[in-house]
N, C-alpha and C positions, 0 to 999 in steps of 0.2 A: 507825412512829415518824416524827415530823416534826422535823427538826433545822434550826436557823438556821445558815447558812453565810456565807462571805465576801460582802460587798457586798449583804446582804439576801437572798441566795439561800436558798430553802426546799428542803431535801433530804429526800426520802422514803427510808426504809430499812426493811428487814425484819430484825429482830434479836431475839435472846433476852436481850440485856443489859438488866438492870433498872437504869436510871439515873433518879434523881429529876428532875422537871422543872427545867430551867435548869442542870443539872450539865454541866460541860464533857466532851466526848467527842472522839475522833479519828475521822476518816472516811478510808477507803481505797477507791479505785475503780481497777481496773487499766485502763491506757490502751486495751487492746483491747476493753473493755466500753463505752467511749464511742464515739459515732459522730456524724458530721456529719448534721444533719437538713435535709431539703429543706423548702421553704416549705409550710406546711400540715401537716407531720408533727409528731407529738408523742410523748412518752415519759413514764414515771413522773417523771423528773427532766429539766429543761431548763435549761441555762445559756447565757446570751447574752453575746457579747462581740465582740472584733475579732480577726481572724487576725493573729497576731504573726509566725509563720513556718511554712513547710511544708517537709518534708524527704522527698524521694522516694528510696526504696531498692528498686529493682526493682519487684516487684509489691506492695510495702507502702509506705504513706505515713504520716508522723507529722505531726500538726497541733498547733500550740501556740496556744491561744486565751486572750487576756487578758480577764478579766472586769472589771466595774466594781469599783473598789477595788484593782486591781493583781494579784489572784491569777491564776495561769496554770494552765490545765488542758491536759493532753497526751492526744491521741487517736491511736490507731494502727489503721489499717484498710487494706483492699485498695485499691490505686491504681485510680482510674477515676471515671467519672461526673461529677457536678457539682463534686466536690471539686477536679478538675483546673483549673477556671476561677477558683478563689479566689486572690486576691492579698493580700499583707500590707496590713492596714488595712481589708479588707472585713469586713462584718458576718458573724458565724458563730454558729450555734446548735449546741450539743452536747446529746445526749440519752443517757440510760442508765436501766436498770431499777433499781427499788428493791432487787430481789434481788441485784444486783451491788454494792451499797453495803455495805461491811464497817464495822461500828461497833465501836470499841475504847474501853476506859476511858482517860481522859486521864492 
């Protein structure tokens, strides 16, 4: 299923919900399912924006990325690698699998 999201984002999801084309739905993606993508990497779903904030809590980091249109996605992953060099305002790409996108009736 292909769903139009905020800021023109096209989101792929695997679902058993039968919604007619154009019907509103809600999407849920757990923060640990999203990950920061390195240049050249891709995933079923890719959202581009600017890093708004990063919070480091021991071995886990939380990243808040603002998309065009103002929606904010939160990613949670192990601390380390390229993510440590990102600063607020830097371009950031988040990716996640279609299988990790939960579709609910609106």
